[in-house]
C-alpha positions in Angstrom: 88.1 -137.3 -77.5 88.2 -140.9 -78.5 87.5 -143.5 -75.9 89.3 -146.9 -75.6 87.1 -149.7 -76.8 87.1 -153.3 -75.9 87.7 -155.8 -78.7 84.5 -156.9 -80.3 85.8 -160.2 -81.5 88.9 -161.9 -82.8 89.0 -164.3 -85.8 90.8 -165.4 -88.9 93.9 -163.2 -88.4 92.0 -160.0 -88.0 93.0 -158.2 -84.8 90.7 -156.0 -82.8 92.4 -152.7 -81.9 91.9 -149.7 -79.8 91.8 -146.3 -81.5 93.8 -143.3 -80.3 92.8 -141.3 -83.3 90.2 -138.6 -82.8 86.7 -139.2 -84.1 87.4 -142.7 -85.3 87.1 -146.4 -84.3 89.3 -149.2 -85.4 87.7 -152.7 -85.4 88.1 -156.0 -87.2 86.1 -156.2 -90.5 83.1 -158.4 -90.6 83.3 -161.5 -92.8 81.0 -160.0 -95.4 83.1 -156.8 -95.7 86.6 -158.2 -96.2 88.3 -156.8 -99.2 91.6 -155.2 -100.1 92.6 -152.1 -98.2 93.6 -150.6 -101.6 90.0 -150.6 -102.9 87.4 -147.9 -102.3 84.5 -148.3 -99.9 80.9 -148.5 -101.1 80.4 -144.8 -100.8 83.7 -144.0 -102.4 83.0 -146.3 -105.3 79.7 -144.6 -106.0 81.6 -141.2 -105.9 84.4 -142.4 -108.2 81.9 -143.9 -110.6 80.4 -140.5 -111.2 83.4 -139.5 -113.3 83.5 -142.2 -116.0 79.7 -142.0 -116.1 79.9 -138.2 -116.7 82.4 -138.7 -119.5 80.2 -141.4 -121.1 77.1 -139.3 -120.9 78.8 -136.3 -122.4 80.2 -138.3 -125.2 76.8 -139.8 -125.9 75.2 -136.4 -125.9 77.7 -135.0 -128.4 77.0 -138.0 -130.7 73.2 -137.8 -130.5 72.7 -134.0 -130.3 71.6 -132.6 -133.6 73.4 -129.3 -132.9 76.7 -131.1 -132.1 76.4 -133.4 -135.1 75.8 -130.6 -137.5 78.7 -128.5 -136.3 82.1 -129.4 -137.6 84.7 -130.5 -135.1 88.3 -129.4 -135.4 90.9 -132.0 -134.3 93.5 -129.2 -134.2 91.5 -127.0 -131.9 90.1 -130.0 -130.0 86.7 -128.3 -130.1 84.1 -126.9 -132.5 85.2 -123.7 -134.2 83.8 -120.7 -132.4 81.7 -119.5 -135.3 79.7 -122.8 -135.4 79.8 -123.8 -131.7 76.6 -125.7 -130.9 76.4 -124.2 -127.4 77.8 -121.3 -125.3 79.7 -123.9 -123.2 81.2 -125.3 -126.5 83.2 -122.0 -126.9 86.6 -121.9 -125.3 86.1 -118.3 -124.4 83.0 -118.9 -122.3 83.2 -117.2 -118.9 83.3 -120.4 -116.9 86.2 -121.8 -119.0 88.2 -118.6 -118.9 87.8 -117.7 -115.2 87.2 -121.1 -113.6 88.6 -124.0 -115.6 91.7 -122.3 -116.8 92.6 -121.4 -113.2 90.9 -124.5 -111.8 93.7 -125.4 -109.4 93.4 -122.0 -107.8 89.7 -122.6 -107.0 90.5 -126.2 -105.7 93.2 -124.8 -103.5 91.0 -122.0 -102.2 88.2 -124.4 -101.4 90.6 -126.9 -99.7 92.1 -124.1 -97.6 88.8 -122.8 -96.4 87.7 -126.3 -95.5 91.0 -127.2 -93.6 91.2 -123.9 -91.8 87.7 -123.6 -90.6 86.2 -127.0 -90.3 86.1 -128.0 -86.5 86.9 -131.6 -87.3 90.6 -130.7 -87.7 90.8 -129.4 -84.1 92.5 -126.2 -83.1 95.8 -124.8 -84.3 98.5 -126.8 -86.0 96.9 -130.3 -85.3 98.3 -133.5 -86.7 95.2 -134.0 -88.8 95.5 -130.6 -90.3 99.2 -131.1 -91.1 98.5 -134.5 -92.8 95.7 -132.9 -94.9 98.2 -130.3 -96.1 100.7 -133.0 -97.0 98.0 -134.8 -99.0 97.2 -131.5 -100.8 100.9 -130.9 -101.5 101.3 -134.5 -102.9 98.2 -134.1 -105.2 99.4 -130.7 -106.3 102.8 -132.1 -107.1 101.2 -134.7 -109.4 99.2 -131.9 -111.1 102.4 -129.9 -111.7 104.2 -132.9 -113.1 101.3 -133.7 -115.5 100.4 -130.2 -116.7 103.1 -127.7 -115.8 106.6 -129.1 -115.4 108.4 -132.5 -115.1 112.1 -131.8 -115.1 111.5 -130.0 -118.3 108.2 -130.4 -120.3 105.2 -131.7 -118.4 104.0 -135.3 -118.8 101.2 -134.2 -121.1 103.6 -132.6 -123.6 106.1 -135.5 -123.3 103.3 -137.9 -124.1 102.3 -135.9 -127.1 105.8 -135.8 -128.5 106.3 -139.5 -127.7 103.2 -140.5 -129.8 104.5 -138.6 -132.8 103.2 -135.1 -132.2 104.9 -131.9 -133.2 104.4 -128.2 -133.4 103.5 -126.9 -136.8 104.0 -123.2 -137.4 101.0 -121.6 -139.0 102.2 -118.0 -138.9 104.7 -118.4 -141.7 103.2 -119.4 -145.1 106.5 -120.9 -146.1 106.5 -123.2 -143.2 103.2 -124.6 -144.3 104.6 -125.6 -147.7 107.8 -127.1 -146.4 106.9 -129.1 -143.3 110.3 -130.7 -143.1 111.7 -127.3 -142.1 109.0 -126.6 -139.6 110.4 -125.5 -136.3 109.4 -127.7 -133.4 108.9 -126.5 -129.9 109.1 -128.7 -126.8 105.9 -127.6 -125.1 102.4 -126.7 -126.1 102.7 -123.3 -124.4 105.7 -122.2 -126.4 104.2 -123.6 -129.6 101.1 -121.5 -129.2 103.1 -118.5 -128.2 104.7 -118.3 -131.7 101.5 -119.0 -133.5 101.7 -122.8 -133.9 99.6 -125.7 -132.9 100.2 -129.2 -131.6 99.4 -131.8 -134.2 99.9 -135.4 -134.9 100.2 -137.0 -131.4 97.9 -138.1 -128.6 96.9 -135.2 -126.3 95.8 -136.2 -122.9 92.9 -134.0 -121.9 94.3 -131.6 -119.4 90.8 -130.2 -118.6 89.5 -133.7 -117.8 92.5 -134.4 -115.6 92.3 -131.1 -113.7 88.6 -131.2 -113.1 88.6 -134.7 -111.8 91.7 -134.2 -109.7 90.4 -130.9 -108.2 86.9 -132.1 -107.4 88.0 -135.5 -106.1 90.6 -133.9 -103.9 87.7 -131.9 -102.3 85.2 -134.8 -102.2 87.6 -137.3 -100.6 88.6 -134.7 -98.0 85.2 -133.6 -96.9 83.3 -136.9 -97.4 84.1 -138.1 -93.8 82.5 -134.8 -92.6 79.3 -135.5 -94.6 79.1 -139.2 -93.5 79.5 -138.1 -89.9 76.6 -135.7 -90.2 74.4 -138.2 -91.8 75.3 -140.9 -89.4 76.7 -143.2 -92.1 79.3 -145.8 -91.3 81.5 -146.4 -94.3 84.4 -148.4 -92.9 87.8 -148.2 -94.7 90.1 -151.1 -94.3 93.8 -150.5 -93.4 96.8 -152.8 -93.2 98.6 -152.5 -89.8 102.3 -152.6 -89.1 102.1 -156.3 -88.3 100.3 -157.1 -91.6 96.9 -157.6 -90.1 93.8 -155.8 -91.4 91.4 -153.7 -89.5 88.4 -151.4 -90.3 88.4 -147.7 -89.6 85.1 -145.8 -89.3 84.5 -142.1 -88.7 82.2 -141.2 -85.9 80.2 -138.1 -85.0 82.4 -136.8 -82.1 84.3 -133.7 -83.1 81.4 -131.4 -84.0 78.7 -130.1 -81.8 75.9 -129.7 -84.4 75.2 -130.8 -87.9 75.1 -127.1 -89.0 78.6 -126.6 -87.6 79.9 -129.6 -89.6 78.5 -128.4 -92.9 78.5 -124.6 -92.7 82.2 -124.1 -92.0 84.2 -125.0 -95.1 82.1 -127.9 -96.5 79.5 -125.8 -98.4 82.0 -123.7 -100.3 84.1 -126.8 -101.2 81.0 -128.6 -102.2 80.0 -125.7 -104.5 83.4 -125.7 -106.2 83.3 -129.5 -106.6 79.8 -129.2 -108.1 80.9 -126.6 -110.6 83.9 -128.7 -111.6 81.6 -131.6 -112.2 79.4 -129.4 -114.5 82.4 -128.2 -116.5 83.6 -131.8 -116.7 80.2 -132.7 -118.3 80.6 -129.7 -120.7 84.1 -130.8 -121.6 82.9 -134.4 -122.2 80.2 -133.1 -124.5 82.1 -130.5 -126.6 85.8 -130.9 -126.3 88.5 -133.6 -127.1 88.0 -137.1 -128.5 86.8 -139.9 -126.3 90.3 -141.4 -126.0 91.8 -138.1 -124.9 89.2 -137.8 -122.2 89.7 -141.4 -121.2 93.4 -141.0 -120.7 92.8 -137.8 -118.7 90.6 -139.9 -116.5 93.2 -142.6 -116.0 96.0 -140.1 -115.2 93.8 -138.4 -112.6 92.8 -141.7 -111.0 96.5 -142.7 -110.8 97.3 -139.7 -108.7 94.2 -140.0 -106.5 94.8 -143.7 -105.8 98.4 -143.0 -104.7 97.4 -140.3 -102.2 94.0 -141.6 -100.9 94.1 -145.4 -101.3 97.7 -146.5 -101.2 98.3 -145.3 -97.6 95.6 -147.6 -96.4 97.6 -150.7 -97.3 101.1 -149.2 -96.6 101.5 -148.1 -92.9 104.8 -146.3 -93.7 103.0 -144.0 -96.2 99.9 -143.6 -93.9 102.2 -142.4 -91.1 103.0 -139.3 -93.3 99.8 -138.7 -95.3 97.2 -140.1 -92.9 93.6 -140.5 -94.0 90.8 -137.9 -94.2 88.6 -137.8 -91.1 91.0 -139.9 -89.1 
C-alpha cells in the first residue's frame, strides 16, 4: 500500500502532494525536469523514437539493397510483384503477414488481456487500475476501428484515399479498362477488391504501419511501468492537477514481491508480441508502400496514442476516466 509522504519542498507554483494511488509517488518536479505534461518522458521519448527510426532504416535499406533495386515495384500492389519479390518477407502471402499482421489487432488484444489479467501490479479482482486499463484499450481500439474498419460509413483510410482523388478501377471487365469514365467506383477498398478492382490514384495511408505502431505502442506504454519498477528506474511523468499546478508522478517497486513475478506474468508474452510487431514494421518499411504512405501511417498512429496516453496527464477530467499506466 502507498504511504503518505511529507512534502519535499514547495517553490515556484509547484505544489508537493501526497499520493493515494498504489505504487506511485506524487512530488513537485525539480527545476531541471520542468516541461509540459503533454510531452513524453526520457524513456518514453526513446521508445517512441524507435518507430520513425525503423521506418527510416527500412526505407534506406530498400533504396540501397541491390535485390530491392533490381526488383520492380508496383504502385498499384504497393509492393513488389510476387514473382520478383526480393525477399520472403516482401511477399504479401508470407506466413507472418497472413497470420500475424493481417490479424494484428487480435494479437495485440490477446497480449493486452494476458498482461492485465495476470500481472500482480493491477491488484486483485475488478480493481480501479484494471478498469482504467480496459478503458484505455477500448479508446485505442475505437481509434483503430475508425481508421481502418468503419467511421460512420467508410473508414478514415478509405475516406482519405477518395478525398485525394483515388477511385476503384475494375480490372475484371476488359471493357471497363478501355472506357474508364464508365468505371464503376466502390466506396471502400474491401468492396473494390471483392469485385476484382484495385484502388488507384489517391494517397493510401499505410494501414500496416498504423496497426503495427498502434498495437506495439499500446503494449509498450502499458507494461513500461512494470519494467521500470523491476529495474529500479525513476522516470517521472508530469501531470496537471485540478487546481492547475504541476506535479511529478513516479512508479515505485511496491506491488510485486519479486522481479520474476513482475516480468513472468503477462509481460513476457506482451513483450514478444510487441517485438514481432516491430520486426514486421521493419519489413513493411523495407518492402511495402511509399515513404509518404508510411509517414502518414506513423502520424495517424501517434495521434491516437497521444490522445490516450499523454493528453490525460495535462487534463485532469480525462485522467479521472482513463488514468495512467502503473498509477
